N, C-alpha and C positions, 0 to 999 in steps of 0.2 A: 531525651536523646543522648546517646553515649558520646562523651567528648573524644575527639580525635587528637592525637599528639602531632606536634609541629615537626618533629625530627626523630629519626630512628638511628640506632647504633647497633651493628652486628659485630660481636667480638668483645668480651669483657675481660681481657688481660688488663694489666695496669693502665696502659695507654688508652684503651678503649673506655675503661671505667672513668678515667680522669677527664677525658674529652667529653664524655656523656654528661658528667656532672657540671663541667664548664658550660655546656650548652643550656642545661636546665637552670643553672644559677643565673644565667643572663636572660631569663624570661621565656624560654622555648620549651614547652613540655615535651618529654622524650618517651620513646618506647625502646626497649632493649631486648636483645636475643643473643644467646650464646649456645653453641652446639652442645655443651654439657650442662645439664640442668643445675648441677651442684654450684657452679660459678654464679649462675643467675640467682639462685636462692640465697647464696652468701651475700651477693651484692644488695639485694633487696632487704635482707635482714640487718644489714649494717650500714653501708655508706649511703644507700638510697632512702633510708628511713626519713619520713617527713617531707620528701621531695615529690615533685610532680613527675613520677616515673611509673610507666606501665611495663610490666614484664610479660614476655610471651615465651612459651615453650614449644611452639610450633611456628615455622615461618609464615604459614598462612595467617595465623593469628597476629603475628607481628606486622605484617603488611596491612591487615584489615584495621589495625589500630592507628594508622597514619592518615593524616589528611592529604588530599591530592592537590597538586601533583606531589607525590611522595618524595622525601629527601632522606636518603639512606646512606649512612657512612659505614663503610666496611673496614673493620680494624682487625684483620687476620693476617697470618703470615703470608709474605709475598710468594708468588709462584702459583702452583697448582691449587692451593687452598682458595685463592681469590677466584680463579676460574670456576671452582666447584660451587662456591656461593653464588656467583653470577648465574650459573646454569639452574640452580635451585630457585633463584629469584625470578628469572625471566618469565616463566608461565604465570606467575602471580601478579605481575605488574601491569600497569596500563600506560598507554601513550603519554609521553611527557614526564613520566617519573624519572628521577635522577638517582643514579648510583654513583657514589663518591668512594674512591679507593684511597684511603689515607695511609697505606703502608709504604714501605720502601720498594716499590715495584720497579722492575727493569722498564725503562721508558719505551722500549719496542713492544713489550707486552701490553703497555697502555695504549700505544698506537693501534695495535691489533684488536684490542677489545673495543676501542672507540669505533673502528671500522665495522666491527661485527654488530654493535649494539645500535649505533645511531640509525641505520636504515630500518630497523624494526620499530622505530618511534620512541625508544628509550634513550635517555640522555646519560652521558658518562663523563665524570671528572676525575682525572688523576691528580691527587693533591699530596705534595710533600708537606710533612708536618715535622717541625723541629722544635726542640726545647726539652726533650725528655719527659719524664713523669711530671715534674713540677710545671714545666711549660704547658703541657696538655691540660692541666688543671687550672692554672692561673693565667694562661695567655701565651700560646705558642706563636711561632712565625709560620704562616700558612702560604703555600705555594701551589695554588690551583690552576690546572691547565685543562683545556677542553673547549667546547663551544662558548663563546662569550655570553650568549643569551642564557645559558645554564648558569654561568657564574653570576650573572645579574640577579637571578632568582635566588641564589644562595647568599649573596653579599650581605643582606641585613643580619644574617646569623654570623657569618664569618667576621664581619666588622666588629661585632660585639665580643666574640670569644677570643680574638687574636690579641696578642700583646699590644699595649698602647704606648706610643712614644710621642715626642714633641711634635712630629709632623704627620700624626695619624696612626691608624691601626696597622699592624705588621701583616698585611695581606694585600695582594693586588692580583688583578687578572694577569696570569703569566703569558699565555698564548694558547694556541690550539694543540690538539693531539697529546703527545706524551711530554710536552714542554715542562709541565709542572714537576713531574718526577725527574726529568733530566736536571732541572735547576736544583732540586733537592739533592740529587746525586753529586753534582759539583760542589754544592755547599759542604757535603760530607767530605769530598776530596780536599777541599780547603781546610776543613776541620782536622783531617789527618795531618796535613802539613803544619798547621798551627801547633797541634799537640807534640809532634816530633820536635819542632823548634824549641818549645818550652822544655822538653825533656833534655835536649842537648844543653840548653842554658843551665838547667839544674845540675847536669853531670859536670860541666865546667866549674860551676861555683862550689860544688861539693868536693870534687876530686882534684881540681887544679888549684882552687883558692882555699880549700879546707874549711868551708863554712859548715857549722852544725845546723840541726834542724831549726833552732830558734832564730839563728842568723838568716837562714833561707826564708823563714816566715817573714822577718822584717824586710828583707830585700824585695820579695815579691809583693808584699803589702804596699811598700813604697812605690813600686813600679805600677801598681794598680791605680795610683792616684795621678799618674801622668796622662797627658793627652794621647801619647803614642801608644801606651800599652794597656790602658784601662780596658778590661774586657772580663767576660765571664770566666774564660779559661784561666787567666792570670789570678782572678779572685779565688777560684776554687783551689788552685795550686797553693796559694798562700795559706788557705785554710787546712790543707792536707798536712803540711809540714809539722805543726805543733801537736797533731793528734797522737796521743800516747796510748799504746796498747795496754789495757788494764791488766793483762796477765803477765807480760814480760817487762812492763814499764819502759819499753823502748819505743821510739817513733815508729808508728804502724807502717808508714811507707817503706821503711827499710826492711820489713819483714814479708813484704809482698814479692811473689815470684816475678822475676823480670822477663816474663813472656807475655806479650800483648796479644789479645784477641782482635779479630776483625769480622765484620758481617758482610763485607763484600762491596759496599758502595765506593770505598776508596779505589779498590781494584777496578771496578767498573769505570771510574773516572779515568784511570790510566789507559784502560782498553780503548775507550772512545777517543781519548786524546790522540793516541797512536793511529787510530783509524782516520781521524780528521786531519792528521798532520800538524798537530798543535804541541809545542814543547811544554811539558809540565814536570820538569826535573825535580822540584822540591816535593811534589806529591808522590812522584815515583820513589824518591828517597824515603819518604815516610812509610809507604807500603812495603818497600824492601826491608826497612828497619824492623817492622813488625814481623816479617817473615823470618829474618835471621834471629830475632829474639825467641822465636818459637822452637828453635833447635837447641834448647838450653843444655841438655845432657851432652850434645856434641860440643858445644862451646866450653862447657866445664872441662871436658876431656882435652880439648885443644889448648886450654889455658895452661895446662901442665907441660906442654911441649913447645909452644910458640911464645917466644919472648919479645918484648919491645921496650921502649923507653917508659919511664915513669917519673914521678916527682911532682913538685908543687911550683906554682909561679912565685917569683921572688919580686921584691919591691912593693910598690904601693897597691894593697889589695883593693882598696876603695876605687882606685883608678881602673883596675882590671874589671871590677864589677860594673863600672860605668861603660867600659868598652863592650862587655857581654850584652849589656842592655842595648847599646847602639847596634851591635851585630844582630841581635834578635829582632829589632825593629826593621832594619834594612832587609833581613831575610823574610820577615813577615810581609813586607810590601811586595817582594818578589813572588811569594806564594799566592797572594791575592791577585797580582797581575796576571799570573799564569791561569788561575781560575776564570777571571773575567775575560781573558783572551779566548779561552776555550768556549765560554758561553757565547761570545760574539760570533765565533766561527760556526758553532752549532746553529745559532739563530739564522745565519746566512744560508747555511746548508739545508736546513730543514724548513726554511721560510716561516719562522716563528715570530719574527719581529719583536724580539725581547728588548725591553727597556732596562739597560744596565743600571741607570741611576735608581730606578724603582726597586731593582733587586737589592742593591746596597741598602736602600731605605727600609725594606721590610726585614732585613737581617739586623737592624739596629736594636731589636728587642725580641725576647722570647726564645731565640734560637741559640744553639751552642756556640756559634762563632760571633755572637753579638759583641760589639766592641766599639769604643768611642770613635776610633779612626774610620769606621764605616761612613760616618757623616762626611768626612773628607773625600771618600771615594764617590759618594753620592754627588757631592758638589763638582768633582772633577768631571764626571760624565754628564752632569747638567750643563756645565760650561762648554763642554765639547763632546756631544753625543757620538761623534765619529772617531773619538780618540782610540788609536790603535792599540796602545798599551799604557797601563797606569804609570810605567816608568817615565813616560813623557809628560805626565801632568806636572805643571810647574812646582807644586809643593812637594810632591814625592821625588821629583827629579833633584830638587835642591837638598832635600833631606839626605838622599844617598850620596850625593856629591860631597856634602859636608861631613858624613860619617864613615865614608868607605875605608879610610885608613884604620880606624878602630876595628871595623869588620874584618879587614884583612889580617890585622894583627892577632885577633882572637883565633882565627883559623890557623894561622902559623903556629901559635902557642899550642893549640890542640894537637897539631901534627907532631910537634916537638915532644909533647908529653904522652903521646899514644892514645889520646882520647878521640874516639870516632865522632865526627860531627857531619854526617852525610847531608843532612837538610841544610845546614849553614853553608856547607861547601857547594851543594847543588844550586842554591840561590845565588851565591857569588858567581858561579860559573854561568848562570843564566844571564845575570847583569853584564858580565864581561863579554859573553857572546853577543848579546843584543846590542852592545855599544861598539862593537868592532866593525869597522868598515869592510875589512877583508878577513875571512876565516880560511883555515888550511884545507877546506874541502875542495879547492882546486886540484890538490894532489889526489884526493879521493876520486874525483871525477876522471882524472888521468888514469888511475889504476883501473877503474871500471871500463874505461875505453880500451886499456891494454888487454885485459883478460876476457872481455866480453863484448868488445865493439859496441859499447853503449853510447858512443858519441859525446861530444862536449860543445860548449859554446865558448867564444873568445871575447875578451874585454875590449879588443881593439878593432873588431870588425863584426859585421852581422853574419848570421848563418849558423848552420850546425856542421860539425867537423868530426872526422875520424882519422886517426893516425895508425899506420903500421909501426908499432913501437919496437923496431929491431934493435937489439943492443948494439952499441957502437962497435964492440969487438967483433960481432958477426958481420957487421956491414963492410969492414975493411976487406 
């Protein structure tokens, strides 16, 4: 009798290949299929050699190679390609079979696909996968959303292939519908904020403090040993600085064009935050920074006409480095606070019942934003599941109160030297706005009532009011 495989993977780009090998390495025989036969042949001739892998060159043969209920992971480009694969699979599958979308799909597409497939007897999981190529191979952070019964059937595999940390595998049942892809999207938004904050710290240390690539390597390596900043992104940043280009003998990072790309998940995070009425200024600043970096030719032309201050910081450079570290950590807390607040609001809006402490836990390993201080976030939400904002968690609150003077000084120094720090500044603005008992939007509401009769409320009495704002000169 022909042996049937435990798990199937459609799509053999690098992420698909790596997660397929991860599944097989953990004891689950796999079947693979790719639209172009060349990729399948190359995979089987090289990386799959000696492994329990069956290749199929027709979808019907791929489906036939899997034990029932079939578990099929789709790793193709988000959007129409996912819909195309689903349409091709549907007539070949049986009731109870599970399709898992492991790409960065828009969460509303996942909701739509779930609603279309579940009534037909097929089960659908939208799963965020974070960790890049290495994570996919050696242990990613997995964020599966869909029906909980489907997740329970998949959990033996997911628990094995996910990154492993001190309190378990970096996977959990996220919630129904598109919640898994939504959580992955916000993870990426936080990632955008993290990366921009690190870039601004680098800019300050290089151009304000005058550190060279070896000194930058030393500083970021030291930061990576601290409880506050120990993280994957700080680690790889430290590793980037000493890398010397073999052709020019110059630090390679300084030869890279300063125009950052983006695949859309950061922009999606901003869009959904605006729709849900959640402030995410640090993430917005990060997205805007990538956008303005992309108009490089225009910036180069403008630099020849628009002047501003320049210079270096004076005094104790080591003290300034410490202040930048404090500013980075305070800003990072604000970035995560915004992301978690967005997840909390989305959970309430869409009835997902997200457990924020569990999200922090599964981000501790495998994913791009993995960091030591995620354990503090997990503990904060464990201690107070209804915590409205991370800034109010005792440890984070005290951290910012202790370090805010350094944070403010760094931003003032940047302004004086003409070095843009949009994410540092947005984070501080977020903190200052959140801590203010009264903001100037009373004037905004008065203006709205003046030109549009939008009404207003008063602090001294109940009710809704409108005023005919006739200028005093006209009233005489």
